[in-house]
C-alpha positions in Angstrom: 0.5 4.6 30.7 -2.7 5.5 29.7 -1.6 8.3 27.6 0.8 6.3 25.5 -1.7 3.4 24.8 -3.6 6.2 23.7 -0.8 7.4 21.4 -0.9 4.2 19.7 -5.1 4.0 19.4 -4.1 7.8 17.4 -1.5 5.9 15.1 -3.7 3.1 14.3 -6.8 5.5 13.5 -4.6 7.5 11.1 -3.4 4.3 9.0 -7.3 3.5 9.1 -8.2 7.1 7.9 -6.0 6.8 5.1 -6.8 3.4 4.3 -10.4 4.2 3.8 -9.4 7.8 2.4 -6.5 7.1 -0.1 -6.7 4.9 -3.4 -2.8 5.2 -3.5 -2.6 4.2 -0.1 -4.9 0.7 -0.5 -2.3 0.2 -4.1 0.9 -0.3 -1.5 -1.6 -2.3 0.8 -2.6 -4.5 -1.3 0.6 -4.8 -3.8 2.8 -5.9 -0.4 -0.4 -8.0 0.6 0.1 -10.0 -2.7 4.2 -10.2 -2.6 4.0 -11.3 1.0 1.6 -14.2 0.4 3.6 -15.0 -2.3 7.0 -15.0 -0.4 5.2 -16.7 2.5 2.9 -18.9 0.8 5.2 -20.6 -1.7 8.7 -21.8 -1.2 9.6 -20.8 -4.4 11.7 -17.4 -3.7 15.2 -17.6 -2.6 15.8 -14.8 0.2 18.0 -14.6 3.3 16.7 -12.9 6.2 18.8 -10.0 5.4 16.9 -9.4 2.1 13.6 -9.9 3.9 14.4 -6.9 5.9 15.4 -4.5 3.1 11.9 -5.7 1.9 10.3 -5.0 5.3 12.1 -1.1 5.3 11.2 -0.5 1.5 7.8 -1.2 2.7 8.0 0.7 6.2 9.1 3.6 3.5 6.4 3.4 1.3 3.9 3.2 3.6 5.2 5.9 5.9 5.3 8.3 2.8 1.8 7.8 2.3 0.9 8.7 6.0 2.9 11.7 5.9 1.7 12.9 2.3 -2.0 12.6 3.2 -1.6 14.7 6.5 0.3 17.2 4.4 -2.8 17.3 1.8 -5.2 17.2 5.1 -3.5 20.1 6.6 -3.0 22.3 3.5 -6.6 21.9 2.7 -7.7 22.8 5.8 -5.5 26.1 5.9 -6.2 27.1 2.3 -9.6 27.1 1.1 -8.4 28.6 -2.4 -5.5 27.8 -4.9 -2.5 28.6 -3.6 0.9 28.4 -5.6 2.6 27.3 -2.2 -0.1 25.1 -1.1 0.4 23.4 -4.5 4.0 22.7 -4.1 3.4 21.5 -0.3 1.0 19.0 -1.9 3.2 18.0 -5.1 6.5 17.8 -2.9 4.9 15.4 -0.5 3.0 13.3 -3.6 6.9 13.3 -4.8 8.3 11.7 -1.5 5.6 9.0 -2.2 6.8 8.8 -5.6 10.4 8.6 -4.9 9.6 5.9 -1.9 7.5 3.5 -3.9 10.0 3.7 -6.9 12.5 2.9 -4.4 10.4 0.2 -3.0 10.0 -1.2 -7.0 13.7 -1.0 -7.8 14.2 -3.5 -4.4 11.6 -5.7 -5.4 13.3 -6.3 -8.8 16.9 -6.5 -7.1 15.9 -9.1 -4.8 13.1 -10.7 -6.2 13.5 -11.4 -9.8 14.3 -15.0 -10.0 13.2 -16.5 -13.0 13.4 -20.1 -11.7 10.8 -18.9 -8.8 8.2 -17.7 -11.3 8.2 -20.8 -13.7 7.6 -22.8 -10.7 4.5 -20.3 -9.8 3.3 -21.2 -13.6 3.5 -24.5 -13.2 1.4 -24.3 -9.7 -1.2 -22.4 -11.2 -1.4 -24.8 -14.5 -1.6 -27.8 -12.4 -4.2 -26.1 -9.7 -6.9 -24.1 -11.6 -8.9 -23.9 -8.2 -6.3 -22.2 -6.8 -6.0 -20.0 -10.3 -9.8 -19.3 -9.8 -9.5 -18.3 -6.5 -6.7 -16.0 -7.2 -8.2 -14.5 -10.0 -11.3 -14.0 -7.8 -9.3 -12.0 -5.3 -7.7 -10.2 -8.1 -11.3 -8.7 -8.8 -11.9 -8.3 -5.4 -8.5 -6.0 -4.2 -9.8 -4.4 -7.8 -12.7 -3.7 -6.5 -11.4 -2.4 -2.9 -8.7 -0.3 -4.4 -10.7 1.6 -7.1 -14.2 1.7 -5.0 -12.7 2.4 -1.7 -13.6 -0.3 1.8 -16.8 2.0 2.8 -18.6 2.2 -0.4 -17.4 -1.7 -0.8 -19.4 -1.8 2.0 -22.5 0.1 1.4 -21.2 2.7 4.4 -22.0 6.5 3.2 -18.4 8.3 2.9 -17.9 12.3 4.1 -16.3 14.2 1.6 -13.0 15.3 2.7 -11.4 16.9 -0.1 -12.7 20.0 -1.4 
């Protein structure tokens, strides 16, 4: 039972490693957080349980792809200290897998969430609640700092360089 528990701990460590060291993972997570905030925080969008399941699956595939991409990059970096065409192909192919998943997730999002009345309702909500709009704008600034500066630097913690 202890080994099973530790396997979850290791998996969670891997997710946090990726969040701390991979900007693209942070982009995916922030975009998903905003999407779920608007879907669950407001009742403007009309989605069935099946449509929510499709969105969850698309999001899981993107996150899984980013985790696998990071694993491939780190394994290649560990093995190849100098540039090698096969190492470049492995890293580029893994990154291409994430891109394909992200494009698919965006397509799912457009197909399910393109609901002009919901966007009009959101606009009207923020137009009539300037305090909420200000909080949303502040959250965007924080999110951009989180994405492009990273959580370790944002918190003033030392970050060791893991990429050659």
